[in-house]
SEPA-278277 format. One line per 10 residues: their letters; for each residue z, y, x of N, C-alpha, C. Coordinates in Angstrom, 3 decimals, m for minus. Layout:
N
a = Z Y X Z Y X Z Y X; ...
***
This chain:
81
mvsdesfdsc = 167.887 135.586 87.211 166.520 135.929 87.500 166.229 135.605 88.960; 165.054 135.149 89.232 164.658 134.752 90.580 164.064 135.951 91.294; 164.540 136.173 92.484 164.009 137.303 93.247 162.688 136.914 93.904; 161.933 137.905 94.281 160.639 137.669 94.927 160.812 136.975 96.270; 161.917 137.253 96.943 162.154 136.676 98.257 162.338 135.160 98.158; 163.104 134.683 97.189 163.317 133.250 97.037 162.048 132.560 96.545; 161.267 133.255 95.745 160.001 132.685 95.282 159.056 132.472 96.458; 158.991 133.430 97.364 158.140 133.283 98.535 158.628 132.148 99.417; 159.936 131.995 99.526 160.499 130.920 100.328 160.159 129.573 99.715; 160.298 129.453 98.413 159.958 128.209 97.713 158.471 127.920 97.836
sdyvsliliv = 157.677 128.936 97.701 156.227 128.783 97.835 155.857 128.330 99.237; 156.569 128.832 100.234 156.316 128.420 101.611 156.635 126.939 101.805; 157.724 126.470 101.219 158.091 125.061 101.333 157.063 124.162 100.656; 156.620 124.560 99.499 155.614 123.777 98.784 154.314 123.738 99.586; 153.933 124.855 100.148 152.721 124.906 100.970 152.849 123.992 102.184; 154.011 124.016 102.798 154.239 123.166 103.960 154.149 121.692 103.588; 154.728 121.321 102.475 154.668 119.931 102.015 153.231 119.536 101.693; 152.492 120.426 101.061 151.103 120.119 100.716 150.205 120.008 101.948; 150.606 120.613 103.047 149.833 120.503 104.283 150.244 119.261 105.062; 151.524 118.975 105.142 152.028 117.888 105.972 151.770 116.518 105.340
qplaflvvlv = 151.862 116.404 104.039 151.711 115.118 103.378 150.335 114.486 103.629; 149.211 115.179 103.442 147.921 114.551 103.744 147.743 114.234 105.232; 148.311 115.061 106.094 148.229 114.770 107.526 148.985 113.489 107.860; 150.149 113.299 107.267 150.914 112.081 107.488 150.152 110.868 106.959; 149.531 111.008 105.806 148.723 109.923 105.247 147.565 109.579 106.177; 146.914 110.593 106.721 145.796 110.379 107.627 146.247 109.687 108.907; 147.395 110.068 109.424 147.917 109.437 110.631 148.213 107.963 110.382; 148.796 107.648 109.243 149.088 106.253 108.908 147.788 105.468 108.730; 146.811 106.052 108.080 145.524 105.377 107.870 144.826 105.104 109.194; 144.804 106.072 110.089 144.190 105.874 111.408 144.946 104.800 112.179
giitdsvtsv = 146.249 104.754 112.069 147.041 103.722 112.736 146.713 102.329 112.230; 146.563 102.190 110.921 146.228 100.888 110.341 144.838 100.443 110.793; 143.882 101.347 110.770 142.518 101.007 111.198 142.505 100.642 112.677; 143.202 101.402 113.505 143.255 101.115 114.937 143.894 99.761 115.193; 144.943 99.447 114.476 145.617 98.162 114.646 144.714 97.006 114.261; 143.964 97.147 113.168 143.084 96.053 112.749 141.918 95.867 113.716; 141.360 96.957 114.216 140.272 96.843 115.194 140.786 96.215 116.483; 141.966 96.602 116.927 142.554 96.016 118.126 142.805 94.525 117.936; 143.251 94.146 116.755 143.499 92.735 116.469 142.207 91.929 116.524; 141.135 92.462 115.965 139.845 91.763 116.001 139.339 91.645 117.438
mmsiedgrtr = 139.461 92.720 118.203 139.001 92.685 119.589 139.812 91.684 120.417; 141.102 91.593 120.167 141.927 90.618 120.889 141.555 89.193 120.524; 141.237 88.944 119.255 140.834 87.590 118.858 139.491 87.218 119.476; 138.603 88.196 119.649 137.328 87.923 120.316 137.567 87.607 121.784; 138.436 88.376 122.436 138.738 88.131 123.845 139.420 86.786 124.052; 140.265 86.377 123.121 140.982 85.104 123.247 140.112 83.913 122.868; 138.950 84.159 122.306 138.059 83.069 121.925 138.424 82.421 120.604; 139.071 83.148 119.731 139.483 82.596 118.446 138.503 82.923 117.326; 137.245 83.155 117.662 136.258 83.463 116.639 135.439 82.222 116.328; 134.807 82.231 115.186 133.979 81.091 114.789 132.696 81.096 115.601
vaesnhtlil = 132.245 79.907 115.956 131.019 79.755 116.730 130.095 78.816 115.977; 128.845 79.217 115.812 127.855 78.346 115.186 127.512 77.250 116.185; 127.708 75.997 115.776 127.511 74.887 116.693 126.216 74.134 116.450; 125.468 74.518 115.453 124.202 73.830 115.196 123.209 74.817 114.599; 121.928 74.449 114.651 120.833 75.237 114.076 120.730 76.630 114.699; 120.844 76.697 116.005 120.646 77.966 116.687 120.121 77.713 118.097; 119.588 78.734 118.687 119.102 78.669 120.063 119.789 79.764 120.855; 120.298 79.393 122.007 121.005 80.337 122.856 120.219 80.532 124.145; 119.872 81.767 124.443 119.155 82.086 125.670 120.066 82.963 126.505; 120.454 82.467 127.675 121.329 83.216 128.576 120.492 83.888 129.651
gwneatlrti = 120.786 85.134 129.921 120.049 85.878 130.930 118.819 86.534 130.324; 118.359 87.566 130.951 117.181 88.284 130.460 116.324 88.645 131.645; 115.070 88.190 131.605 114.125 88.539 132.660 112.737 88.646 132.047; 111.717 88.691 132.892 110.368 88.894 132.366 109.850 87.693 131.583; 110.427 86.518 131.770 109.967 85.325 131.064 110.678 85.115 129.731; 111.685 85.897 129.445 112.473 85.691 128.239 111.649 85.907 126.978; 110.835 86.926 126.948 110.027 87.205 125.763 109.065 86.056 125.479; 108.452 85.516 126.515 107.558 84.356 126.318 108.337 83.159 125.797; 109.545 82.977 126.284 110.377 81.868 125.818 110.721 82.019 124.345; 111.042 83.228 123.936 111.366 83.477 122.526 110.154 83.200 121.652
vqvcwsfytf = 108.993 83.639 122.073 107.761 83.390 121.303 107.507 81.901 121.195; 107.682 81.157 122.273 107.455 79.706 122.238 108.459 79.004 121.329; 109.705 79.437 121.375 110.718 78.817 120.508 110.400 79.099 119.049; 110.009 80.330 118.724 109.648 80.668 117.337 108.420 79.886 116.891; 107.439 79.777 117.754 106.216 79.035 117.414 106.535 77.569 117.166; 107.352 76.964 118.022 107.692 75.550 117.832 108.542 75.354 116.577; 109.383 76.312 116.255 110.199 76.205 115.053 109.308 76.191 113.798; 108.353 77.107 113.723 107.486 77.173 112.556 106.454 76.071 112.550; 106.076 75.537 113.696 105.101 74.442 113.764 105.715 73.147 113.255; 106.947 72.864 113.638 107.566 71.587 113.291 108.446 71.671 112.045
l = 108.421 72.767 111.366 109.242 72.919 110.155 108.608 72.298 108.988
***
């Protein structure tokens, strides 16, 4: 026959396992996500990302004339399309 003391001990072990197992899973999941985000950020820093080389307009810098430039580019795009 099983005594109450051993049952409580077994119950404590099961409770501990049920608490630790999801925490371990969460730690592994966060590690995988962090590693993948770090990998993407490193590839961006190294310049290994795809770049559109045609059919786009690149405007560098931002000042008071930028909005007018964007409007003119959009107008010319729709006018000559």
